[in-house]
N, C-alpha and C positions, 0 to 999 in steps of 0.2 A: 502299433501299443506300446506307449511309454514303460518302462520298466519302473518297477517301486521298491523301495526299501521296507522291511518290515516295520519300519513306521508311520507307513503313510497315513492309515486312520486316526493314530496319535499327531500327526502334523493336522490334519482338516479339523479334528478336534479344538486344536490349539490356535483355529484362526489363522492357519498358515497361508499366505498368497504361493499358491505352487506354479511353475513353470518347468519348461523342458531345458533341461541341464544334459548334455551328450546322451540323450536319449532316456534319462531319467527324470521324473516328476519329482522334482525336489522343491523344499520350501525356499522363497527367494527372500522373505521376510514375514513377522507373525505381527505385523503393523506398524512397525516403525524401525528403520534401518539403521536409523541415528542413533535411536535408543539402545539397540542392541549392539550396537558398536560400542557405546558409553560403558555398558554393561560388563561387557568384556573385559576391558582397561580398567575398570573401576572396582569390579565386583568378580562375577563368575558367569559363563555362559556353556552351554553345551550344544553342538552340532553334532546333527546326523550325518555321520560320511560311510555311510554303510554302503554307498556304490563305489566307494574306492576298492580297488582289487587286490584281496591277500593271496599270496602263491607261497607253498612251503616249497622248498627245495630240499631234499632228501637224498642221500646217498655217501658213499665212501669218496666220490670224487666231487662230493658238493662244491667245497671249498676252490678244487680245481677248476671247477666250472664258472663260478663266479669270479675270479681272478682273471680269465679270460674273457668274460662278458662286460667288466663294467672298467669304466674308466679311474676311478676309486680304487683301492686296494683291500679285500676283505681280510687280507692276512692281520691289515692292523688290529681287527677285532680279537684275533687269538694271539696276540704280543701279550707277554707279562703284565702283570696278572692276568691271565685267562679269567675273564667274567661272562658268563652266560647272560643274553640279555644285552648285550652292547649292540650299539645301533651306528650305521654308517650312513651318510647322504652320498648318491654318486649319479650320474647321468649315465646313460644304454646308449653307447654309441653304434653308428654304421660304419662303413669302412672308409666312409671319408671322412668320417668324423664328427656328423652331423647327430644333433641329440633325438634319437627316437623318443626317449621317456626320461625324466629324473624320476628316483626313486628312494627309500629308504629300504635298507637291510638290516636284520636282527640277527647275530649268531645267539643261537640258540644249543648247538650241541655239535661235536665234532662232524657227524653225517646230518645236520638238519639248519636250514637257515630260513628265514622269515622274509619275504620282501613284500612290501606294497607301493603297488604303481598306479598313476592317477585312472579315473574312471573312464575318461574320454579316449583313452589309446588304448583301452583292454583288448583289444579282438588283435590289432598290430602287436601287441606287446605278447601276448600268450603264442603268436605263431611265430613270433620271433625268438622266443626263450625255447619253443619246441624244437627248431631248426638248429639251435646253436646246441642245444643240450646233448644231440644225439652221439657224439664222439664219446661221452663221459659216463663213467658209472653215476648216475645221477637221474633223479625223476622229478618231475612236477608236478604237486595236484593245488588245482583252484580250491580255495575254501570259500564257494559260495553258502557254506552252513554257517557261516559266520557274519554278526554285525560289527559295527565300528563308531564308537563314539569318541568325538573332541571335546573335553572339559577345559576351558583355559581361561584364564584370569589370578588376578592376585591372591583372590580368595579361593580359587577352584581346588587345590589341593587338600585344604582344609575342611572344605565342605563333601568332597567326595570320599575323604578315605575312611567316614564311619560306614560308607555304603559299599564298601570293597568286600570280597571275602574275606572272614577274619583270620584267617592263615594268612593273608597276604599282605595284609593292613600294616605290619610292621616292616616288612622290606620294602612296602611303598612308601612309606614316610621317608624311608633315607635313601630312596633310589637316586642315584646320581642324575644328572639331566643327559640327553641323549642315551639313556638306559631304560631296560624293560624289566619288569619282574613277572612270573607267568607259573601257571599250572597247566594241566591237561586242557582246562575248558577257559580259563582267562588269561589274557595277556594285556600288561598294565604297563604302558610306556611314557616315561617322562620326555615328551617330544611336542612339538605343534608346529601351529604353522600362522601363528598370531603374534608373535615377540611376546607374550606373556606365558608365566609359568603353567603347568597344568600335565593333566594325564591325556593319552589316547588309550581308549579301552574297547580291545577286541573281545568279544564274547559270543556265545551261541546266540544265533539269531532269535531261538525261541523264548530267551531271556530277556531280550533287550527291550520290549516295551515295558515290563516291570521294574526294569533300572532304570527307564527313562523317567517314568513316572516318580521314581522315587529322588532323581536329581531332579525335577522340578518343583517337588515338595520340600526340597530342602534350599529353595529359594534361587537355584540355577537357572539363569534365563535361556529360554530356547530360543538359537540364535540362525538365521538363515543366511544363504549364500551371499547375499548382498553385501552384508556386515564383515563375511570370512573374507571377501575381496578387498575390502578397505584395509582391513585388519592386517592383511596378508602384503599387502603394498607397501603401508606403513613398517611394516617388518623388514621390507625389503627382500620379500622372498619373489623369484620367478615363478610364471604362471605358464604351464605348459600349453603350446600353441599362441601367446603372445610373446612372453620373452624368449622362449626357447622352442626350436622346431628342429627337423632333420636337415636345415638350410644351413644351421649356423653351428659352430662348435662350443664348447665350455671355456675356451679362452676368449672366444668372443663374446661372451655372455655373462662377464664375472665371475665365473665359476673356474679359475684357474687353480682355487686350493681344492677342488674336488678331485683334480688329477694327478694321481701318484706315477710317474714319468722316473721315480729314484732307482725302482725295482727294478732286475733285470728279467722283467716278464713280458710276454706279448699279450698285448689285449686289443679286442676290435676297435679299430681307430685310433691305434697310436701311432703307426707310421703317418697317417696324416696329420694329426697334431704335431708331430716332432717337424714335420715338414713347415707346418705353419707357423710351428715358434720360431724356427730358423729364418724363414723369410720376413717374420714380421708381422703385424696384425693390421688389416685394412678397415676392421670392424669393432668399435668397443661399445660398452655398454654402459651409460651413465645415469646418475641420478639427476632431478631436475627440481628446484623449488621456484615455481612463478613468484617474480618479484612484484605483479600488481595482481588486484582481482580478476578472478576468472577461474576456470575449471580446465584442466589439461585432460585430453582423450586419448586416446589411442590412434595411431594414423596422423594425428597431426603433425607436420614435417618442422624440422627446426634447422638452422643454419648458423655458421660463425666462422670468422676469420682467426684461424688459430697458425701462428708461424707465418703469416702470409699464404697461407692456403685456405681457400674456402670448401669447408667441408658441410656436408648436408647429414641429415638424418631423419628420422621418424620416432616419434613417441610408439612405446610398445604396449604400455600399461600406463594410464594416467588416471588420477581421482581427485577430488577435494578431500583433502585428510581431517577429519572430524576432530582429531587429537590436536594437530597443528593449526588449523582453522586457516590453512592455505593450500593451493593446489600443488600436487606433488606427480613426480611421475620417473619412470624409466625410460630410455631412449637410448636406441641403436645409432651410432654416429658412423658414418661410411666414407671413406676417402679412395682416392684413385692413387694415393701414395701410402708407404708405411705409415701408419697413426700410432704416436707415442703417446703414453698415457695422458688424458687429458686432466689438466688441474683444476684443483677445486677453487672455486669462484669463477672459473672462466663462465663468460655470459652469452646464452645462445639467444637467439630470436626464434619464437614460438609462431608459427601462421595459425591463429585462430579467427576462422570465418573471415579470411583473407585482409587480416590487420595482425599486425607483427607486435609482440609483448616480449620483455626481457625475461629468462629464465635463466637461473644460477645454478651451476654443478655443485651439487653438496655429495659428500659419501654418504651412501647408505649403509644398515638400515636408516630410517629416518626417524622411528621411535622404537623401543625396546623397555620392556617392563614399565610402560605408562608415561617414560619420559622420552622428550626431545631428544636428538642426536645430532640436531643441525644446527 
């Protein structure tokens, strides 16, 4: 039987089309994916993301554990000035440098960090965390008592602020991007997955339906997973299982900026990443824009001649961008030789139903704050 969030009945009442997503019965849209996409780009929308996994890491060696576990360095969160609520994006790697999951970790106190991981990877993530934490004076608590909402869009903060707990409103109004304010029950982070400003609000599951209704009454549109995916791809965010998995490293996935190799610390996968970096990359992730009409989809093949070498690859995520009104994609390019960075403007041929179409390499993200970046 599929899992359901505390908002399942509210989704049914709102007219959602429900689908299976990683074992959860979730709304794909509430009538129009296109309208929902545009609502987030132009106004404000709310996503039920309560299926994601929230884990608290507590203990005197919580930081030591996370510095060993993650490719990015959580010590950055406690550099001067130390501010509770700072967030860090990181990949959690296996010993071969492959990505077990990508996640956000928040610093809450010297002995408390909050980690948010994907829904579809919950079981393997928790098993990996339990195995790796054993030598450290720290423990994990999965917070199944909590729900999570993402409110995104240019008017999301203005519309949400009056609905937050009164004592957190002033702090939330001035909180920086990639930071959170919180009390014992409510955790309000200025983070997101859409390329728009807004909050991610973690709160007691028992309170979420009341808050959901208040958000809808504030003219914040309910948004399904369909629009969430087109928004995240426009924002150039990797999707675990498509653009990331255990067979590719962050260096091969455009996420070298999340790997902290400067500090003299050991972390899981470090040796493999250093070896890969020294040898040179044979796989790279690029952004593509289709130069003609059509739609780019995952698993379509791409090819080009670069410096006399025939290189090939495959689209990992593709869609028609409602904001740009053209097809966009992320594609993994593979070569038998060391692959230099691929220049912006390089033309690849994409195989769409056995016909070849030109697609231009662009820097991603494709869209931010509602504006084209290509």
